[in-house]
N, C-alpha and C positions, 0 to 999 in steps of 0.2 A: 776279531782280526787275528790273522796268524802271527805268532811271535817271531816268525822268520822274515816277515815282510821288510823289515828295516835293512836286511842284508841282501835283498834281491836286486839284481841288476836288470833294468828294464830292457826289453828286446830292442835291437837296433833297427826298428821299423816304425814309420809313422802310420802304418796301416792298422795298428792295434788301437782301437777306439776307446777301450776300457779294460781295466785289469792288467795293465802292463807291469804292475808291481807284484803280481802273484808269483809264488815260489815255483810254479811249473816252468817258468821261463829260465830257471837255473838248471833244469835237467833235460830239457828237450834236445833231441839230437840236432846236429848242425844242419842236416838235410831238411828238417822241418823248419828251422829258423830261416834257412836260405829261401824257402818258398815264400815266406812272409814278405820278402823284399821284392818279389816279382810283381809286375803290373797287374796280372790277372790272378793273383794269389788265391788259391782254393783254401789254403790254411787260414788266411786272414778272414775270409768270408765265413768259414766255419766258426772260428773263435768269436767274431764280432756279433754273430747272430745267436749262437748258442750260449755263450758265457752269460749274457744278461738274464737268460731264462733260468740259470742254475744258481739260485740264491737261497739255499745252497743246492737244492735238488730240483728236478723237473718232473711234473706229473705226466705219466704216459698218456693219460686221457687227453691232454692238450694236443698231442700229436695225432692220436687216433680220431679226434673230432675233426681234424682237417680232412677235406675231401681229397683223396689221393688221385694223382694222374693215372695211376694203375694200382690195382689192389682191391681187396675186399673192403667195401664201404664201412662196415662195422664188424667188430669182433666182440660179440656179447659175452663170450666166455672169459675175456681178459678183464680181471679185476684191476681197479685203479691202483697204481703203484708209484711211489716216489723214486725217481731214478737219479743216481749219482753219475755225472759225466766223467769220463776219462778220455781226454784229448790225446790221440796218438798213443794211447796206453798209459797216460799219466793223469793223475788227479790234479785238480787246481792247486792242492797243497804240495804238489811235487811227488806224491807217493805213486809207486808203480802198481798197476792192477794185479792183484794176487793171482797166482797160477798162470798168468799170461806167458811169461818167459818159458815155463815148462811146456806149455801148449805149443808155442812157436817152435821149440826144439823138436817136439814130437811130430809136428806137421811138416815143417820145412827142413829139418836137419841142419847141417852146417851151411854156412853162407848167409846171403841176405834173407831176412825174415819178412813175412807178410806184414805190411804196415796198414793197419786199419785206422781210418780217420777218427772215428768216434765210437766209444763203447758207452752204453747207458745201462747201468747196473742197478737193479732194484731187488726187493725181497722175493718177488715172484717172476720177474721178467728180466731178460737180457736182450738188449738191442744192439746190433752192430750196424753202423752207418757208413756207407761209402759216399763221399761228398765230391761233387764235380762242379766246376764253374766253366772254364773255357776248354779244359782237357776232355779226353775220352776215356773209355774203360781200358784198363791195361791188358796187353797181350803178352804172350810168352816170348821173352827176348831170345831165349836159346833157339826156338824154332825160327824166329825172324832172322837170326844170324847163322842159320844152317848148322847149329850145334845140338839140335834135339837128338838125344841118343836113340829114340824110337824111329824117327823118320830118316835120320842121316847116320845110321849105325855103320855104314860102309865107308864113311869118311875117316881118314886115318887118325885125325886128332880127336875124334869123338869116341869116347869110351863110356862104359857103364850103362845104367838104365835110368829111367825117370822115376823118382821116388813116388810121384803121384799116380803111377800105375803099378808100383811094386810094393810099397809099404801099406799094410792093412789100415792103420789109423790115418794115414795120409792119402788114401786112395780116393781119387775123384769118383770112381765107379761105385763106391759105397753109398753115395748120396745123389749122384747125377747120372742120368742116362746119356753117357757120352759114346755109347756104341763100343765096338771092339777096340782093342788096343791098337794104336796107330801103327801102320806099316810103311816101309819105304815106298815112296811114290805117291802117298796120300797128299793132296794139295793143301787143304787148310783144315786140320782136325779141330773138333770142338774144344779140346783142351787148350789150344792156342787162342781161339776166339774168346773164350770165357775164362782165361787164366786168372785174372785178378778177382773176379767175383767168385770163382770156384774155390780159390784159396781162402778168401774171406769167409765163405760159407763153412769150410772145414774148421777154421779157427773158432768161429762162433759156436758151431755145434759141439766141439770138444769142450769149450768153456761151459756151455750150458749143461752138459752132462756132469761135469765136475761140481758145478754150483747147484745142480738140480733145479734149473730155472726154465721157463718157457722162452723159446728162442725166436727172435724176430730179425729179419734182415731187410734194411731199407736202403734205397738209393735216393739221394737228394740232389736235384739238378735245377738249373734255370728252366722255368716253364716254357720259354720259347725254344728250348733245345730238345724237347721231348722227341721230335721226329728223328733227330740224329741218334738217339739212344733206343728208340722203340724196337727196331728189328732185332738188335742184339739182346735186349732185355726180354722180349717175348720168347726168343729162342732159348735163352738161359732158363727162364722160369718154367717153360714147358718141360725142361729136362730134370727138374727137381723131383726126386722120387717120393719124398715124404709129403703126403697130402696136407697134413696139419701145418708143416712148415710153409708149404706153398701158399696157404691162406694167410700166413703172417708176413709174406713178402709185400713190399710197399714201395712205390715211387712217389715222392713228395716234391713239390715246387718250393724253391727258396723264397719266392714271393709270398707264399702262404706262411712259411716259418716266420718271415719278417713281421707278419701281422699279429703274431702271438703276443699276449701281454708280457711285459718285462723287457722288451727291447729298448735299448738306450738311444740308439742313433741309427739312421738308415745307412745302408751300404750302397755306394754308387758304382 
């Protein structure tokens, strides 16, 4: 038991089914805690299903033995590995994932940073998980609000350039076939459509290089919602340049995660 547990304030949410006294709830950002209070909370779903498996680590083979909704059915070159979970970048003990803040600064620069739902860190593997429940994949808000500096460069209040087309280490084009740089008049560029997944891919890739680990990117969704994600996921995965990384992309159903040994209580 952590020596800090006696000083931990439980989260103000009845949606946490187990582990509400863990130190992580003292350090989570308010935006994460706020989501725990929503009726369709993706954060509560993630915690309630993954936390019971992490006692204190999770075997990657447990996940790889699940039949994915999309992805290579087996990865024989992946040696079993015990993974430590970092929820929204924080360990259960409240510690921040090493190197993460430096990577986020490198990829995102100033302003809001990419928020990855779950990191699974092992001795050989690094898994980044994007978890969805009722919501969809994130788009580019600047494009949606007509503030994209590539598409709307002639608008008076729009200045500068997009770092994801400009900065070498933050360049979407270094890992994804997004075609030529967007031009004014382009209707829906791929960087808008795949904004969340693309940023997540960049963050995970940079971390995997620093840690010298094999990189996996997974999407976990309700099995019944696969059709609403399928077109975007297939388009995104087809654009991944690295063939080895493409083989380690995976879409998993929450219903299958729920059946893994270690779960304490089912989520409704």
